N, C-alpha and C positions, 0 to 999 in steps of 0.2 A: 173408706178412707178415714172417716172420723173415728172409727173403731181402732184403726191402726195408730192414729195420733194419740188416742188414750193409752195405748200400750207403750208409748215412748219412755216413760219413767222405768217401766219394767225392762225394756230393752237396754237402757243405760245401766241398770243394776246388773244385768247379766254380763254386759261388756266389762264392767268394773271387776266383777268376780273372775272373768276369764283373764283379764290383765294381771290380777293378783296371782292366779294359778300359774301363768307363764313365768312370772318373776320367781315363783317358788321352784319351778323346774330348773331355771337357770342357776339358782343357788345350789340345788341338789347336784347339778352337773359340775359346778365349780368345786364342790367339796368331795367329789367322787362318790356320791351316794347312788347315782344312777349312771349308766353308760351313755355315750354320745348317741348311739342309734336309738335307744329308748327315749332319750330326751327329744331328739328330732321328731320322732313319731308323735309324741304327746303334743309338742308345739304345733306340728302340722294340723292335727285334729282341732286344736283350739283356735288356730288361725282361720281355719275353714268355717268354724262356727261364728267367729267374729265377723267375717265377710258377709255371711248371711244376715246377721243382725244389723250390720251397718246398712246393707242394701234395703232391708225392711224400713229402717228409720228414715233413710233418704227418700224412698218412694212415698212415704207418708207426708213429706213436706215440700218436695221438689215438684210441685204441680202448678198447673195454670189455674186461672180463675174458675174455670168450669170443672176443676178437679182432675184433669188428665195429667199424666206424667209428662214433664217437659221433654222435648226432643233431645236426644243424645246423638251426636254425629262424629264421624271420623275424618280428620284432616289428613288425607293420605300423604300429602307432600311433607308434612311435619311428623307424621307417624304418631299423632296425638288424638285422643278422644276429647270432645269438648261439649259444653252445654251452656245455655244462657241462664243467668240468675234473674230473679224478678226485677232487679235494678238494671238489667241489660248487660251487666258485666259478665265475663266468661270465666269458667273454671275448666282446667285442663287435667289430663292424666294420661300416662303412657299406656295404661291398660284400663279396662272397665272397672276392675277392682280398685285401682288407684284413683280413678275419677270419683267413684262413690265415696272413697275415704276423704278426698278433698272436699267434696260436697258436704259430707258429714261435719267437717271442720268449719266450712263456710257458713253453715246454718247454726253454728254454735252448739252443736250437739255433743261435742267432745266431753268426756268425763271431767277432764281438767284441761286448762289452757296449756297448749304446747309451748315449750320454751325453745324457740328457733333462733336463739342468739348465736352469734359466731362462736362464742366461748363454749356453749353447750353442744353445738354441732361438732366442734373440734373434739370435745371429750368423747362423743359417741364414735366419731370417725377413727380417733386414735385407739379406742378400745377395740374396734373391729380390726384395725391393722395389727395390734398386738396379738390378737387371737389367731389371725390367719396368715400373717407374714412370717417368713423364715429369717428375717433380719435378726442380727445380734442385739443384745440389750444396749450396747453402746450406741447403736443406730437410733434406738428409741429415745435415748437420753439426748442425742443431738436434735431430734425432732422437737422435744420439749423445750430445749434451750432456744431453738429458733423461734418457736411460738411465743415464749415468754419475752423474748427480746424485741420482736418486731410487731407483735399484735398487742396494742396498748389503747388506753383511753376508751372513749365512747364506741369505738369500732367494735370492741368486744361485745358490747351490749346490743348492737344493732340486729334487727330481725333479718335473717339471711334471705327471706322471701321478698324483702323490700329493697335489697341492695341492687342497684343498676350497674351497668358497665361503666358509666361515668363515675359512679361512686367508687368503684374498684380502682379505676385509673387514678382518681384523685388521691385515694389512700396510698396507693403504690408510690406516687410522686412524693407524698409526705414522708413515707418510710425512707426513700432514697435521699431526700434532701436533709432529713433529720439524722439518720444513722450512717449514711455514706457506706453501705455494705460493699464488700468486694464482689466480684462477679460470682464467685462460688457461693457466698452468703446470700446474694440476691436470688440465685437459682434455688437455694434451700428455702428461702421465704416463699418463692413462687410455688415450690413443691408442697408446702403446707397449705397454701391457698387452694391448690388443686385438690389436696386431700379433703379439705372441708367442703368445697363446692361439689366435688364428685360424689361425696357421700350424700349430700342434700339432693343431688340429681337421682342417684340410685334409689333413694327412699321416697321419691316423689314429693319431696319438700319443695323443690324447685323444678321447673320444667326445662332448665338449661344449666350449663356450666359456663360462666362467662370468662373464666381465667384465660383461655386462648386469646382474648382481646388484648392481653398484656404482651407487647412485643419487646423482647429483651434489648434489642439494639436502641430502642428509644431511651433506655436508662443507662446504657454502657457508654456514658460520655461525661465530660467535665461538669461538676456541679451536682451529679446524681450518685452513681456508684463510684467507689474507689478503684478505678480501673487504669491507673497509671502504668503504662508499659515500661518495664524495666529495660534498660540498655544492656548490651552484651557485657559491658564493663561491670555490671552488677550481677551477672550470671556466671562469669568464669573468673579465674585468677590468672594473672601473668605468672611466668616462671619465677620472677623475683618475689612476688607476693607469696607463692608457695614456699620458697626458701625462707622467707621471714617467718611464716607460720611454724615451719619445722624448727627453725633456730630458737624461736620464742619458747616452744615446748621443750626443747633440749635444755635451754638455760634454766627453766624453772624446776627441772628434775632435781637439781642439787640444793634447792631451797629447803628450809626447815619444815615447810608444810608437806612436801612430797617425799623427802628423804630418799631420793633415788628411784622411787616407784610411783609413776603417775599413770594410772590405768586408763583414764579417759584421754589423757594426752597421747598415750601409745596408740589408742584406737583411732584418734583423729589423724595422727601421723600416718598410720597404715592407710586410712581413707584417701589421703593425698596421693598415694601411689596407685591404688587399685580402684578407686571410685565406686565403692559399693553403696547400696542403700543403707540407711541407718539400722533397720531391722536386721540386715544381713551381716553387718560388721559385728553387731552384738552377739549374733548366733554362731560365729565362727568357733570351731573347736580345733584342738591341736591335731586331731585325727584327720582334719580337712586339709592339712598342709602336706602335699605330696612332694616328690623329688623335684619336679619342675613346675608345679602348678599349685595354686590355691583352688580347692574345690568349693565353689559357692553354690550351695544347694538347700539352704534353710534360711529362716528369718524368725524374728520375734514379732508376734502380732498381739493386738489387744485381746485379752481374755475376758471372760464374763466377770462383771462386777460383783463383788461380795459386800453385803451390807456391813458398814463399819470399817471396811478396809480400803486402802488406796487402789491405784491402778494395778491391775493384774496383767501379767504378760505370759504368753504361751509360746512354746517352741513349735514352729510350723515346718514340716519337713520338705517344703518346696518354696520357691521364690515367687515374687509378685507376678512375673511374666509367665509363670508355669501354672497359675491357678486354674486355668481352663483347659489344661492339657491332660489327656488320659495317661501319658507316660511322662514322668517327671525325673530328670536326670541331673539337673543343675547345669552349671557352666564352669569352665576352667579359665583362670586368669594366670598368665605366665609369671613365674618368679624371676626377679633379677637380683643382682648382688646387694643393692640397697635394701630391698624387702627382706632378703635372707638375713642380713646383719641386724635389722630391726627385730625380726622374730627371734633370732638367737639371743639378743639382748634381753627381750622380755622373758624368754624361757630361763635364762641364767638368773635374773633377778628373782623370779618366782621360786627357783630351786633354793636360792639363798634365804628366802623368806619362809620356805617350807610349805608353799601352797601350790606347787606345780603338780598337775595331774595330766598325764599324757592322753587320757581319754576325756578330759574335761574341757571347759570353755577356755578360750585364750584370754579374754579380758575379764578378769576377776579381781575383786578387791582383796585386801590383806586378810579379810575374814572369810575369804573364799566365795563371797557373794558375787554373782555375775552382774555386770552392768546391763541396763535395759535402755531402750530407745529414748525414754523420757530423761533419764539422768545424763545420757550421752548428749542429747540435744541441748540441755541446759548448760552443760560444760562447754559445748561448742559455741553457743550464743554468747556466753560470758567472755570467751576468748576473742570472738569476732568483734564484740563491742569494745574491748580493750584495744584492739588493733585498728578500730575505725572502719571495719568492713560491714556492709549491709547484707549479712548472710545469716540464715537461721537453720539451715539443714545441709545435708550432704550433697544435694544436687549441684551445688557450685563445684564441688570436687569431681563429681561425675562428668560434668561438662568440661572441666579443665583437663582431666585425663584424656577425654576424647579429642579436644581441640589442640592441646599443647603437647601431648605425647603420641597418641595413636595416629593422628593425621600426618604429622611430620615423618613418622616411621613408614608411611606408605600403605597402611591398612585401609582397605575400602570400607564403605559403610556397612556392608554385610558382616565383615570380620569385626569391625568396631562394635556393632550392635550385639554380636554374639558374646564378646568379652564383657560388655556392660550389662547385658541382660535385658534387652528390649528389641523392638523390631527395627529394621533398616529405615522405615518411614519415620518412626519416632526419632531415630538418631539424626536424620537429616533435618527434621523440622525443629526439634527442641534441644539438641545437644551439640550442634555444629555451628561454631562462631569463628569469626576472624580472630586469630590470636592477638592478644594485646601487645605483644612484643615481636611481631613478625615483619614489620616494615622493612628492616634491614635485610631479612632473608628474601623478601620479594625482590628487592633491588638486586641482590646477588644472583637470583635466578635469571633476571633479565640481562645480567652481565656475567654470565657463567665464566668461571675461572679467574675472575678479577680478585676475589677475596675468598679465603677458605671459609666454608660455612661453619657457624658456631657449633662446637661439640655439645652445647647445652641441650640441643633438640634430639641428640642421639641417646637412646636408652639401651642398656645392656639387657635386652629382653631375650630369654631363652625360648626357642620356638617349640611348637607342640611335639610331644613324644607319644609313643604308644601307651595303651593302658597298662601294659606290663611294667612300665617304668615309673608309674605313678605310685610311689611308696611314701610312707610317712617319714617325717623328719627323724 
């Protein structure tokens, strides 16, 4: 045993050399100098050598007073190997190899002190996710944004091996009371926590992942997350409010700013009639307008970011509700006279401006540039702020079309869901509200025949035709 102890410096030297060689292999793989299979084989060989050297070093020092190797046991209920240190503390590992590695660190035999700070573990976990995940670049950017926003102060510097469940709960409370995240943002914060602690668990830096001790409902309440439930009045428009939006957009057409052509205004107006998603309204082409229907079968989605350039948008040939379907055909929304007149007006103005393309996008600027979801949303928000409405996207129009137009016409939830592009369950749960102006109609139904039902709720919808009749305008 004494002979083995004398060899410790040599063992550490060999380990340091192996660590350097592994780093070199990773660099060669990164720059394409060797293939993945060759790199994996070399790393596996060096890792096996490291394990043998670490075991030799531990067996030289992890001994009793009489020079015998201390007992190593398996806790079957926890699935962990463990052993007692000279000071009676215990060291754990999920495997014998990981136990020896933890003992190697516990005896201070590491080549250099490990940095187990939250910040460093996140860096390592994030690098692993970037290498192995199929997520888009925009998803990684959101992860970084969440980390930078909610992981602050001394918490970043804390040793992850010393953080207890109580520490984690206390920091989560601090985050919620300081930043008041929305429910979505809170779940993103918790996702980053899980990324960090799951990595530490996988790499045997910790013997547990304490993140499940954070129960969402404990923070989804006043004073913590920003979880104010919006009333139906904030989610849908009344018929009168829709009329005001259309009239406002119509009035500004003749101003010196728009000079008879307001592309975002036209797109918003069409949204009030057909209730599409933002990406779908921007992706509409003239070839999607059939004799009796609008064929909604595509959307604009966020593309890959390019350094030095702004947000990129890509044309996606299927809609959100079709992304997991093997067969993607889109959906058809019936045309009525109001929609036809609007589309005819847009087409006429584009012909006058010399920008009309029968195979191109409907909503293009005077320089033929197509509008994108970002520019549309900004224009919508500006209009809604001016009118005093708390609306930031097209979902209010989708819900209004469902509740103010389709329900009064007698369409059931399956038909409504098909026209709006989601499931019947989603339609009932998230899109069906009491209409803001239906009190009088309810009275009339209870007193049938007393008053003629308002024609406002009747829409001149043309019903489904065969595929042969679906022709371009």
